[in-house]
N, C-alpha and C positions, 0 to 999 in steps of 0.2 A: 871358552866356556868355563869361566871361573866357577860357576855354580856347580858344574859336574865335579871339578876338583874338590870343592868344599864338601859336597855330598860324599864323595869317596873317602875323604879323610875322616868325616864324622861317623861314617858307617864301617870303616876299616875295609873298604872294597879296594881290590887291586885294580887300578885303572887300566893295566895292561891285559886284564882278562875278564873285565865286566861285560855283561850282555846288555846292550841298550836296545830297546824296542821303541819305535816311533809309531804312534797311531796317527795316520794321515787325517787331515781335515779337508778343507775345501780349496786350499791354495797349494798347488803342486810346486810352485816356484819357491815358496817358503820352505816346504819339505825338502826340496833338493838343496837349498842353501844350507839347511841344518845338517843334512847328510854330508855334504861336502866339507863343512866346517868340522864335524865330528871325525870324519875319516882321516883328518890330519893327525889324530892322536888316539883313536879308538880302533880296535882290531875287528870287532864283531858288531854289526848293526842289523836289526831286522825291521822291516817296514811293514806295518799292517795297513793294507789299502785295498779298496775295491777298484781303484783306477790303475790298471796295469799299463796304461799308455806311457808311463814314465820309465818303462823298462830300459830303453836305449840310453837315457840319461844316467840311470843308475849303473848300467854296465860301463859307461865312460868313466864314472867316478871310481869304480873298481879297478879299471885298467890304469888310471892315473895314480891311485894311492895304494892298491893292494888290499884295501879293507874288504873283509868278507861281508857282503850285503845280501841279505835274503829278502825277497818280497813275498808276501803271503796275504791271503784273505782270512786266514784261520786265527781267531782270537785265542785259541788254546796255546799258542806260542807264548802268551804272556806269563805262563807258569814258570818259565825259565828266566824271566827278566830280572835284572838287578835294578835297572833304572828304566822307567817308562817316560817318554816325552809325549804328552798328549796334545795334539793339535786339533783334535776333533771332539767326538762325543765318547766319553769313557764309561758312561752309565751302563751300557749293555755288557760290559766286560769286567765290572768290578768284582764279581764273584769268582773270577778265574785267577786273579792275581795273588801271588804269594804275599804273606804278611811282611816279609823283610824287604819287599820291593819299595823303592822310592819313586814317587810320581811327580814329575815336573809338569804342572798343568798350565798349558797355554790355550786350552780349549774350553769346552763346556764343563762346568763343575758338576760333581756328583757327590752324594753323601756316602762317605766311606766308614762312617761310624767309628772314627778314630782308630780303625784297624790298621791303617797304612799311614805312612808319612807322605802327605800330599802337600806339595809346595805350590801355593797359588801366587806368592809374591816374594820378591827378593828385595831386601832393604840395602841401600848403599849409604855409606857415611862419607861426607865431604872431608877433604884435608883441613886441618885446623887453620891454616893460613888463608883458606878460601872462606871458611865459616865466618871469620872475623870481618871479612870484606863484603859479605852479602847484606844488602839493605834489609832492615826488618820488614819492610812492606812486601818484599819478594816472598817471604815465608807465608804471607797471607794468600798469595796468588798461586804459588807452586809448591809441590811436595819436594822433598829432598832428592828423590830419584829423578824428578823432572829437571831440577837444577843441575844435577850431575850430568844428565844426558845432554843438556844444552851446552854445558861447558866443555865436556869431552869431545862432542861432535865439532864444536867451534875450533878448539885447539887442534884437532886432527885435520881441519880444513874441509869439513863436510857441512852443508847447510842444515839438513834435517834427515832423519831416517826415512828411507823410502822415496827420496826425491830423485828418482831416476838412477840411483846407485844400487848395485846389487851387493849383497853381503858375501862377497867372495873372501878368500883367505887373506888377501892383501888388506882389504877393508877392515876385517875383524882384527888382524894383527896390529894395524895402525891404531885402532881404538883401544885395544888391550894395552898397547905400549903407553899411550897417554894415561889410561886409567891407572896402571901400575906405577909409572914414573912420577906422576903428580901426587900420589899418595891416597887415591881413592881406595876404599875397602868395602868388601861385602860385609855388611853389618849383621845380617841375619836372614834366615829363610823362614817364611811363614806358610 
């Protein structure tokens, strides 16, 4: 989660003590994969969800990693968040969130009146040795992030995201290693 590291350095958050809150959407599998990934380096996670049927899976992640994971239906928990990962609809809770909170938005967008730093997109830059080899016609068909995704997945030995492969820590580590070793960089957050 390179984006979390970048946000922490830009906002001077201590990654060892930040409070991350995830607002669940409609895909419990995606939620659990994100929690599992975060639990490898985050100590405190809160999940806002109305679907408590994932409680057993969340407890398993706690026992495996020791990360403190709280499940709640109460949106007032957002008051203590440093980073919110939105997988659902954040519209109903935008008035609860603190101004210094950073929102990584993977769900429905909401108008925050520039009060918060809402990240709706992450830009990636390709290594210069790859940029020079990309045919100009590809730039007309694909965005830089799409080209980076295709190349990183291919080099890591995966066909496409979501093609029967779960985003476990081994999968993420392999992709992160290719991303870092080959010189890809996060170019910006929008």
